[in-house]
N, C-alpha and C positions, 0 to 999 in steps of 0.2 A: 665028462666035461662038455663035449659038443652037444649032447642031448639036452643038457641043462640050459645051455645058451640058446639052442633052437627053441626049446619050450618057452623061454622068456620072450624071445623076439617074435614068436608066432602068435601074436595077439594084436587085434586091432586097437585094443585099449592102450597097449604100450605104444603103438605107432601114433595114435592120436595124441597121446600125452607128449610124445617126442615132437610132434608138429607144433604143439602149443609152446613148448620150450624153445624151439627154433625161432618161432615168431617173436617171442619175448626177447631173445638174444639179438635178433635182427633189429628190433625196435630200439634196443639200447645202443647198438652200433650206430644206427642212423642218427640217433639223437646226439651221440658224442661227436660224430663226424660233422654234424651241422653246427653244434653249439660250441664245442671245445677244440675241434681240429678241422676247421674249414680249409686250411692250407693243403690238406691231403686231397688231391684232385685226380681226375682222370683214371689212369690205369690202376693205381694202387687202391683207390676207392672201390673200384670194381673187384679187385683181388680180395679185399677184406669182406665185401658183401657176399661173394661166392664162397669164401672160406667159412663164414658163419652159416651160410645156407646149407652147406654140406655137413658141417660138424657142430652146429649149435653152440653150446657153452664152451666147448673145447676151442672152436675157432675164435670165439669172443675172447677167451683167455689169451690166446696167441696174439691177437691184436692188442689187448690191454698190456701185455708184457713187452711187446716189441714194436708196435706200429704207431704209437701215439707220441706227440711231442712232449707229453708229460713224463716220459720215462726218465728216471734219475740219471742214467748213464747208458751209453751204448756198449755193446760187447760183440764178440764173434758169435756168441750163442744167440743173441737177439738178431743179429744179421742173418744167422742161419734160419731162424724162424720166419723172417721176412722173405728170404729167398725161397724157402720151401713152400710158403703160402702162395707165392707167385706161380711156382710150378704147379701146385695143387689146384689152383683155380682153373687152369686150362685142362690138366689131366682129368680132374673130376668131371668137367663138362663132357670130355670125350668118353669117359667111362660110362656115365649115365646115358648118353646118346647111344653108345654101343649096346648096352644091355636092353634098353627099351626097344631098339630095332631088332636085335637078334633073338631076344626072348619074347618081347611083347608082340611084335609084328610077324616075325618069321618062325618062331618056335624052333630054333636050330639046336643041334646037339651041344652039350656043355663045352666040348673042346673047341668047336667053332665059335661059340660065344666068347670064350677066353681069348682066342687069337684076334678076333675082330675088335673086341673091347680094348685089348692092348694096343692094337694098331691105331685106333681112333684116339685113345688117350695120348699116345706118343705124338700123333699129328696135331692135336689141339695144344698140347703143352709146348711142342716145338714152335708152332705158329705164334703162340703168345709171346715167345722170346724173340724170334726172328723178325716178326712184323714190326714191332717198335724200333728195332735196330735199323731196319730199312727206312722207316719213316724219318728217323733222325739223320739220314743221309749216308749211312754206312753202305759201301758197295754191296750188291746183292750176294755175291759169292762169299765175301768176308762175313756178312751177317749170318748166312746160312751155316758157315763153318763154325763161327763163334757159338751159335745156338746149339749146334750138334755137340761140340766139345763141353759146353757148360751144363747142358741139361740132360744128356743121355743117361748118365749114371744115376741121377736123381729120379728121372722118370722110370728107369728100369726097376730100381728097388721099390719105388712107390707102387708101381703096377703089379709087379710079381707078388708083393705082399698082399695088396688089396684083392687081386683076382684069386689068389690062393685061399684067402679067408672066405671069400664069397663062394668058391667051389666047395670048400670044406663044410660050410654051413648050409648052403641051399643050392646044390647043383641042379636040381630039377624043379625048383619053385617057379611059379608063374606070377604075373603081375597081379592077379586076383588074390594072392596069398600074402598075409602080413609078413611072413618070413622073408619073402623076396625083398621087401622094403627095409626090414630090420637088418638083414644081412648086408644089404647095400650100404646102409649108413655105417654099420660097424666096420665093414671092409674099407671104406673111405678113410675113416679115422685111423685105422691101423696103418694104412699106407702113408698118411701124413706123418705119423709118429716115426715110422721106420725110415722115412727119407730125410728127416731132420738132421741126424748126425752125418749123413752123407753130404748134405749141403754145408754143414760146418766144416767138414774135412776139405771139401772143394774150395771153400773160401780160404781156409788156412794154407792150402797148397797154391793159391793164386789162380786157380782155374776159373773161379767165379769171383766177382767183386762184391756180391751182395747188394741188396737194395739200399738206397740212401737212408741216412739217419733222419728220422722225421723231425728231430729238433733243428737240424740244419735247414730243412725245407721251410720250417716256420720262420727261422731267422732270415732266410732269403726273401720270403714274402714280406716280412716286416720291413726289411731294407728297401725293397721296391716301393712299398707304400710310403715310407719316409721320404724317399727321393722324389716321388711325384707330388708330395704335399707342398 
């Protein structure tokens, strides 16, 4: 099984085709955000762009399913996808930075790569939650604690799965090998999928509130426009 996956991913043709697919998915996302969902602004717009950048059509499907004002109804499952995408956007950035530094620049041993990548992914994901809370006026201590309690389980599952897949497929691959990039993409997608039920459970337990219903955001923006007219 592992050898078959490695053989498929270890091809510049596959990586090039994936890059084209991601570019098309990003173009679709950007067009939809601009033309049909301009109410989605700021942080969530960045979250969706990073989610699609990391996972291409999978990220676009998550956005289409849960992140647009055109969704027919909201549910805990959709809230879970929005919540895990928020976590994923930060953790993915930390993971990519981690492997680029530890593998590309320093050529460190796989176990050091794993520890460093996990630490950076946690730091980026944690900061993406705590930072906006502090900006909204929440006391720093409360914001840091809320971010810790709401994101730790999600980040832990996401990164354990992602890093394990990466180590399973390409423990010694370098930046010059297509397997490095292919395993990174696949590991990120696996982490996203693994952390989704964790976020659903956290929302159900009241540990996380989940991201806002995009239909409510659209209604709020429409109300503001009507009031100012």
